[in-house]
C-alpha positions in Angstrom: 0.0 0.0 0.0 2.8 2.4 0.9 4.5 1.6 -2.4 1.3 2.3 -4.3 0.8 5.7 -2.5 4.4 6.5 -3.3 3.9 5.9 -7.0 0.6 7.9 -7.0 2.4 10.9 -5.5 5.2 10.6 -8.0 2.7 10.3 -10.9 0.6 13.3 -9.7 3.7 15.4 -9.2 5.1 14.5 -12.7 1.8 15.1 -14.5 1.2 18.4 -12.7 4.7 19.6 -13.6 4.3 18.4 -17.2 0.9 20.2 -17.5 2.4 23.5 -16.2 5.4 23.4 -18.5 3.3 22.3 -21.4 0.8 25.1 -20.7 3.5 27.8 -20.7 5.3 26.5 -23.8 2.0 25.9 -25.6 0.9 29.5 -25.0 4.2 31.2 -25.7 5.0 29.5 -29.0 1.6 28.7 -30.6 -0.6 31.2 -32.4 -3.4 32.6 -30.3 -6.0 30.9 -32.5 -4.7 27.6 -31.3 -4.8 28.5 -27.6 -8.5 29.0 -27.1 -8.4 27.7 -23.5 -5.9 30.5 -22.5 -6.9 34.1 -23.2 -4.2 36.5 -22.0 -4.5 40.0 -23.5 -2.4 42.7 -22.1 -4.2 46.1 -22.3 -7.5 45.1 -23.9 -10.4 47.1 -25.0 -11.2 48.6 -21.5 -7.6 49.9 -20.8 -7.7 48.1 -17.5 -3.9 48.0 -17.4 -3.7 51.8 -17.3 -6.5 52.0 -14.8 -4.8 49.6 -12.3 -1.5 51.5 -12.5 -3.4 54.8 -12.0 -4.8 53.7 -8.6 -1.6 54.8 -6.8 -2.4 58.4 -7.5 -5.9 58.4 -6.1 -5.8 57.7 -2.3 -8.7 59.1 -0.2 -11.3 59.7 -2.9 -14.7 61.3 -2.5 -16.3 58.8 -4.9 -15.2 55.5 -6.4 -17.2 54.0 -9.3 -17.7 50.2 -9.7 -19.2 48.2 -12.4 -19.0 47.1 -16.0 -18.1 49.0 -19.2 -21.1 51.3 -18.5 -19.0 52.5 -15.6 -15.7 53.3 -17.2 -17.5 54.7 -20.3 -20.3 56.3 -18.4 -18.9 58.2 -15.4 -16.6 61.0 -16.5 -14.2 62.1 -13.7 -13.8 65.5 -15.3 -17.5 66.3 -14.9 -17.5 65.3 -11.2 -14.2 67.2 -10.6 -16.1 70.4 -11.5 -18.0 69.8 -8.3 -14.7 69.6 -6.4 -15.1 65.8 -6.1 -12.1 63.5 -6.3 -13.1 60.4 -8.1 -11.7 57.1 -9.4 -13.3 54.9 -11.9 -12.8 51.2 -11.1 -15.0 49.8 -13.8 -13.9 47.0 -16.1 -15.2 45.2 -19.2 -18.1 42.9 -18.4 -17.4 43.2 -14.7 -19.8 41.0 -12.8 -20.3 41.0 -9.0 -17.6 38.3 -8.6 -15.0 40.6 -10.1 -16.4 43.6 -8.2 -15.9 41.8 -4.9 -12.3 41.0 -5.8 -11.6 44.7 -6.8 -13.2 45.9 -3.5 -11.0 43.5 -1.5 -7.9 44.7 -3.2 -8.3 48.4 -3.7 -11.1 50.0 -1.7 -9.1 50.4 1.5 -6.3 52.3 -0.4 -8.8 54.4 -2.3 -10.7 55.0 0.9 -13.8 56.6 -0.7 -16.6 58.4 1.2 -19.1 57.1 -1.4 -19.2 54.2 -3.8 -21.4 54.5 -6.9 -22.0 50.9 -8.0 -23.4 50.6 -11.6 -25.6 47.6 -11.6 -26.4 46.4 -15.1 -28.8 43.5 -14.8 -27.2 41.6 -17.7 -23.9 41.2 -15.7 -25.9 39.4 -12.9 -26.9 36.7 -15.4 -23.3 36.0 -16.6 -20.7 33.5 -15.4 -18.0 36.2 -15.1 -15.3 34.4 -17.2 -14.8 37.2 -19.8 -14.2 39.8 -17.1 -11.9 37.5 -15.1 -9.7 37.0 -18.2 -9.3 40.8 -18.6 -8.3 41.1 -15.0 -5.9 38.2 -15.0 -3.9 39.8 -17.8 -4.0 43.4 -16.5 -4.3 43.3 -12.7 -1.5 41.9 -10.4 -2.3 38.4 -9.3 -2.5 37.8 -5.5 -4.6 35.8 -3.1 -7.7 37.8 -3.9 -7.3 36.8 -7.5 -7.0 33.2 -6.6 -10.2 33.4 -4.6 -12.0 34.8 -7.7 -10.5 32.0 -9.8 -11.7 29.3 -7.5 -15.2 30.8 -7.4 -15.5 30.7 -11.2 -14.1 27.1 -11.4 -13.5 27.3 -15.2 -10.7 25.7 -17.2 -10.0 28.8 -19.3 -9.7 30.9 -16.1 -7.5 28.3 -14.4 -5.2 28.1 -17.4 -5.0 31.9 -17.8 -4.3 32.3 -14.1 -1.4 29.9 -14.2 0.1 31.5 -17.3 -0.4 35.0 -15.9 1.2 34.0 -12.6 4.2 32.6 -14.5 4.6 35.9 -16.4 4.3 37.9 -13.2 6.8 35.7 -11.4 9.4 36.4 -14.0 8.4 40.1 -14.5 7.7 39.5 -18.2 5.2 42.3 -18.4 7.0 44.9 -16.3 7.9 47.1 -19.2 4.5 47.1 -20.8 2.9 50.5 -21.2 -0.5 50.9 -22.7 -1.1 53.8 -25.1 -3.3 56.5 -23.8 -5.2 56.5 -27.2 -6.4 53.2 -28.5 -8.3 53.3 -31.8 -11.3 55.5 -31.0 -10.7 55.4 -27.2 -8.8 57.8 -25.0 -7.9 57.0 -21.4 -8.6 59.8 -19.0 -6.6 60.2 -15.7 -8.8 58.6 -13.0 -10.2 55.7 -15.0 -12.7 57.1 -17.5 -12.4 56.1 -21.2 -13.7 58.7 -23.6 -14.8 57.4 -27.0 -14.6 59.4 -30.2 -18.0 60.9 -30.7 -20.2 58.7 -32.8 -23.9 58.0 -33.0 -26.0 54.8 -32.9 -27.6 54.5 -36.3 -29.9 51.5 -35.9 -33.5 50.8 -34.9 -32.8 47.4 -33.6 -35.6 45.2 -32.4 -34.8 42.8 -29.5 -36.5 39.6 -28.6 -38.1 39.8 -25.2 -35.7 38.4 -22.5 -36.3 37.4 -18.9 -33.2 38.2 -16.9 -32.5 35.3 -14.5 -29.8 36.2 -12.0 -26.9 33.8 -11.4 -26.9 32.6 -7.8 -23.2 33.0 -7.4 -23.4 36.6 -8.6 -26.1 37.3 -6.1 -24.0 35.9 -3.3 -21.0 38.0 -4.4 -23.1 41.1 -4.7 -24.5 40.7 -1.2 -21.0 40.0 0.3 -19.7 43.1 -1.4 -22.5 45.3 -0.1 -21.9 44.0 3.4 -18.1 44.7 3.2 -18.7 48.2 2.1 -21.3 48.8 4.8 -18.9 47.5 7.4 -16.4 50.0 6.3 -19.0 52.8 6.7 -19.0 53.7 3.0 -22.0 55.4 1.6 -23.4 53.1 -1.3 -25.3 54.3 -4.3 -26.7 51.8 -6.8 -27.2 53.1 -10.3 -28.6 51.5 -13.4 -27.1 53.5 -16.3 -29.4 54.2 -19.3 -29.4 51.9 -22.3 -31.3 52.4 -25.6 -35.1 52.4 -25.4 -35.4 49.3 -27.6 -32.9 47.3 -25.5 -34.4 48.3 -22.2 -37.9 47.4 -23.4 -36.8 43.9 -24.3 -36.2 43.1 -20.6 -39.4 41.5 -19.5 -38.9 41.7 -15.7 -37.6 45.2 -15.1 -39.9 45.6 -12.1 -38.5 42.4 -10.6 -34.9 43.6 -11.1 -35.6 47.0 -9.7 -37.1 45.4 -6.6 -34.1 43.2 -6.2 -31.7 46.2 -6.1 -33.9 48.5 -3.9 -34.4 45.8 -1.3 -30.6 45.5 -1.0 -30.0 49.3 -0.8 -32.6 52.1 -0.6 -30.3 54.5 -2.6 -31.0 52.8 -5.9 -31.7 54.8 -9.1 -32.7 53.5 -12.4 -31.8 56.2 -15.0 -33.8 54.4 -17.7 -36.8 55.8 -15.8 -35.3 59.0 -14.5 -34.1 60.8 -17.6 -34.8 61.1 -21.3 -32.1 60.3 -23.8 -32.3 59.7 -27.5 -31.3 56.3 -28.9 -29.5 57.9 -31.9 -28.2 61.2 -30.5 -26.9 60.0 -27.1 -25.5 56.4 -27.7 -22.7 54.9 -29.8 -24.1 51.4 -29.5 -27.2 49.8 -28.0 -26.1 50.1 -24.4 -23.3 52.7 -24.2 -23.7 56.4 -24.1 -21.7 58.6 -26.3 -20.0 61.7 -24.8 -23.1 63.8 -25.3 -25.1 61.2 -23.4 -22.4 60.9 -20.7 -22.6 64.7 -20.1 -26.5 64.5 -19.7 -26.3 61.4 -17.5 -23.6 62.7 -15.2 -25.2 66.1 -14.8 -28.5 64.4 -14.0 -26.9 62.1 -11.4 -25.1 65.0 -9.7 -28.3 66.9 -9.5 -30.1 63.9 -8.0 -27.3 63.3 -5.4 -27.5 67.0 -4.4 -31.2 66.8 -4.0 -30.8 63.7 -1.8 -28.1 65.4 0.3 -25.6 62.8 -0.7 -23.2 65.4 -2.0 -23.1 69.1 -1.4 
């Protein structure tokens, strides 16, 4: 029996080492099209690499923004700074509550905000969180909080990318990487916002009615995050950013989703119901405001926060 256990340990150790070495060699030398179970993209469309490096300059904020691409494309620090508010935008592409929890654990104590504005796009609560995790694994330093996120997701692509990313971090392979401030039509703004070149949504898309069923793991992560923020004494504002009229009308259970959020936090505001924007003039795609829309949205939010006495 002892001999059998000895050989089992040797076999497991050998296969683990072989897998790790193979994974690294496979990823480095083969074209990306052949490595579908490893997705490691430095930079990326959300300029997360720049945002993470920018955190060190924003200790003790008035407001930190959390959430998906609606966050880093929807809350413009420059507009809030005109109200003498120091803000940092910690949004990321397709960020689900599982990634939000990780980012809160890693960075909120340093940023030390008085208020968190958490953009809650219902679609992100229906997703598994893999896409957002891959973005963070390539652009955010890997630590024990990252490992916790990886284990919660329990997905082969996430495991592989985590191992490969940790290998690169261990040998400082990305230490000299610097992301361009301008990337195609996007410009990174100090503090985390990404300004897109002004374009207009030119479609009248019709969407099939869709019932938004929330993922249980995302609900648990969301509730944990709210509790962590409340324990820190941080003021929490939940905001649903506006999307195009046709897209919003396709969600069949908006009353149910609104009720979900307001029962978690009384300061919840659905701007699809609180302001008027035009699908063509104020969006660049079906669910992202263009800069004209951002200006209207942010001004409306600031006015509302003043009315509620949340900001002066």
